[in-house]
Each structure stands twice: as structure tokens, then as C-alpha cells.
FIDOBA-207377 format. One line per 2 residues: number of its first residue (from 1); their letters; for each residue x, y, z of N, C-alpha, C. Coordinates in nm, 4 decimals, padded with zeros to 6 digits. Each point is the difference from the previous one (the first is absolute). Example, Ala and Ser with C-alpha at 12.3 -4.5 7.8 and 13.67 -1.06 7.14 Angstrom:
# FIDOBA-207377
1	AS	01.3190/-00.5690/00.7800/-00.0890/00.1190/00.0000/00.0900/00.1200/00.0000 | -00.0350/00.1050/-00.0720/00.0820/00.1190/00.0060/-00.0770/00.1090/00.0730;
END
This chain:
# FIDOBA-207377
1	MH	09.2017/08.2383/20.2087/-00.0005/-00.0628/-00.1562/00.0937/00.0697/-00.0753 | 00.0622/-00.0882/-00.0483/00.1278/00.0545/-00.0969/00.0058/-00.0005/-00.1432;
3	KD	00.0026/00.1447/-00.0068/-00.0116/00.0135/-00.1862/00.0137/-00.0678/-00.0435 | 00.0760/-00.1339/-00.0342/00.0834/-00.0517/-00.0695/-00.1729/-00.1418/00.0051;
5	EI	-00.0779/-00.0009/00.1027/-00.1069/-00.0844/00.0460/-00.1472/00.0889/-00.0903 | -00.0413/00.0655/-00.0402/-00.0608/00.1008/-00.0447/00.0376/00.0309/-00.1671;
7	KG	00.1151/-00.0366/00.0064/00.0234/00.0107/-00.1749/00.0235/-00.1249/-00.0501 | -00.0285/-00.1131/00.0794/00.0481/-00.1146/-00.0587/-00.1681/-00.0920/00.0115;
9	AA	-00.0875/00.0684/00.0628/-00.1929/-00.0279/00.0414/-00.0054/00.0595/-00.1420 | 00.0422/00.1027/-00.0776/-00.0545/00.0561/-00.0957/00.0297/-00.0650/-00.0852;
11	KD	00.1516/-00.0036/-00.0790/00.0078/-00.0571/-00.0604/-00.0407/-00.1404/-00.0696 | -00.0329/-00.0824/00.1389/-00.0626/-00.1500/00.0160/-00.1336/00.0336/-00.0364;
13	AK	-00.0724/00.0949/00.0460/-00.1154/00.0283/-00.0967/-00.0457/00.0337/-00.1200 | 00.1504/00.0801/-00.0424/-00.0003/00.0619/-00.1554/00.0522/-00.1313/-00.0899;
15	GA	00.0787/-00.0809/00.0448/00.0272/-00.1557/-00.0489/-00.1690/-00.0921/-00.0282 | -00.0760/00.0514/00.1434/-00.0933/-00.1030/-00.0242/-00.1108/-00.0049/-00.1007;
17	VK	-00.0128/00.1186/-00.0226/-00.0978/00.0950/-00.1526/00.0625/-00.0203/-00.1098 | 00.1375/00.0061/-00.0245/00.0368/-00.0407/-00.0529/-00.0021/-00.1769/-00.1025;
19	EA	00.0375/-00.0252/00.0916/-00.0138/-00.1699/00.0176/-00.1127/-00.0247/-00.0878 | -00.1566/00.0746/00.0749/-00.1317/-00.0780/00.0140/-00.0475/00.0551/-00.1455;
21	VG	00.0723/00.1384/-00.0913/-00.0117/00.0413/-00.0875/00.0587/-00.0621/-00.0999 | 00.1000/-00.0575/00.0430/00.0701/-00.0841/-00.1222/-00.0791/-00.1622/-00.0339;
23	RA	-00.0369/-00.0438/00.1075/-00.0877/-00.1308/00.0676/-00.1132/00.0074/-00.1111 | -00.0877/00.1401/00.0957/-00.0977/00.0060/-00.1605/-00.0072/00.0536/-00.1386;
25	TG	00.0961/00.0397/-00.0272/00.0154/-00.0040/-00.1393/00.0693/-00.0277/-00.0706 | 00.0329/-00.1321/00.0361/00.1403/-00.0937/-00.0413/00.1557/00.0379/-00.0468;
27	DH	00.0141/00.0807/00.1016/00.1057/00.1187/-00.0321/00.1358/-00.0663/00.0881 | 00.0675/-00.0974/-00.0525/00.0537/-00.0838/00.0906/00.1400/00.1139/00.0166;
29	RL	00.0496/00.0499/-00.0596/00.1358/00.0869/00.0876/-00.0428/00.0930/00.0819 | -00.1415/00.0847/00.0028/-00.0291/00.0990/00.0791/-00.0646/-00.1104/00.1641;
31	EA	-00.0437/-00.1126/-00.0223/00.0191/-00.1091/00.0988/00.0861/-00.0144/00.0636 | 00.0934/-00.0456/-00.0901/00.1545/-00.0196/00.0878/00.0419/00.1249/00.0348;
33	EG	00.0101/00.1039/-00.0382/00.0202/00.1018/00.0599/-00.0164/00.0227/00.1168 | -00.1708/00.0367/00.0269/-00.0705/-00.0014/00.1091/00.0432/-00.1609/00.0623;
35	AF	00.0221/-00.0699/-00.0102/00.0539/-00.0785/00.1298/00.0977/00.0436/00.0443 | 00.1316/00.0533/-00.0787/00.1164/00.0158/00.0330/-00.0034/00.1398/00.1093;
37	ER	-00.0707/00.0974/-00.0747/-00.0760/00.0900/00.0867/-00.0202/-00.0100/00.1540 | -00.1023/-00.1068/00.0120/-00.0448/-00.0200/00.1251/00.1272/-00.0670/00.0789;
39	AA	00.0796/-00.1271/-00.0407/00.0483/-00.0291/00.0601/00.1596/00.0866/00.0068 | -00.0023/00.0806/-00.0524/00.0954/00.1228/00.0934/-00.0508/00.1086/00.1037;
41	GK	-00.1302/00.0077/00.0136/-00.0810/00.0725/00.0626/00.0484/-00.0564/00.1071 | -00.0641/-00.1533/00.0404/-00.0039/-00.0425/00.0639/00.1369/-00.0789/00.0736;
43	AQ	00.1305/00.0401/-00.0361/00.1122/-00.0188/-00.0196/00.0551/00.1595/00.1193 | -00.0681/00.1345/-00.0542/00.0108/00.1067/00.0489/-00.0657/-00.0153/00.0995;
45	KA	-00.0775/-00.0216/00.0317/-00.1039/00.0064/00.1128/00.0379/-00.0461/00.1155 | 00.0786/-00.1388/-00.0231/00.0581/-00.1258/00.0871/00.1221/00.1361/00.0466;
47	AG	00.0540/00.0198/-00.1021/00.1137/00.0844/00.0857/00.0263/00.1264/00.0712 | -00.1502/00.0813/-00.0171/-00.0059/00.0874/00.0639/-00.0813/-00.0357/00.1052;
49	HL	-00.0533/-00.1568/00.0643/-00.0251/-00.0397/00.1010/00.0880/-00.0211/00.0494 | 00.1450/-00.0446/-00.0494/00.0873/-00.0392/00.0606/00.1127/00.0754/00.1152;
51	KE	-00.0165/00.1346/-00.1413/00.1246/00.1618/00.0817/-00.1601/00.0451/00.1038 | -00.0945/-00.0458/-00.0407/-00.1452/00.0974/00.1777/00.0661/-00.1134/00.1254;
53	AA	00.0215/-00.0973/-00.0505/-00.0230/-00.0985/00.1535/00.2010/00.0393/-00.0254 | 00.0561/00.0114/-00.0408/00.1314/00.0349/00.0836/00.0182/00.1324/00.0293;
55	RD	-00.0555/00.0701/-00.0294/-00.0066/00.1467/00.0864/-00.0742/-00.0207/00.0933 | -00.1135/-00.0702/00.0340/-00.0423/-00.0011/00.1377/00.0825/-00.0875/00.0491;
57	AL	00.0640/-00.0948/00.0011/00.0771/-00.0879/00.1034/00.0935/00.1251/00.0068 | 00.0390/00.0163/-00.0573/00.1291/00.1048/00.0222/-00.0028/00.1193/00.1434;
59	KR	-00.1558/00.0473/-00.0243/-00.0243/00.1208/00.0636/-00.0538/-00.0704/00.1667 | -00.0266/-00.1236/00.0016/-00.0202/-00.0920/00.1160/00.1624/00.0389/00.1012;
END
């Protein structure tokens, strides 16, 4: 597992919490910030997955 996958998963989870808290409290700014952070986390996780796949392909 690549370090970007781990960091992306953590960012995704943190964003999910912010989004849920924002939705529960009616704070639209916090909700949007959480949604953005989740998207960034998913992108980082995908990039890490691609890096890992490329590294594995080069080892073969």
C-alpha cells in the first residue's frame, strides 16, 4: 500500500466527519468543506493506487 493511499483514506474520513457535522448543525460552509476534503482524499487515494500499480508492474 502506497503512503498516498493511506493519507487519502485519512483525508476522506476526516472530510466525511466534517460533512456530517456540517449537515447536522446546518453549517453549509463546513458541509461543503467536508465534501471538498472527501473528494481530495479520494483523488489522493486513487493516485496512490496508480503509483502502487506502476511500481508493481515495473517489478515484473
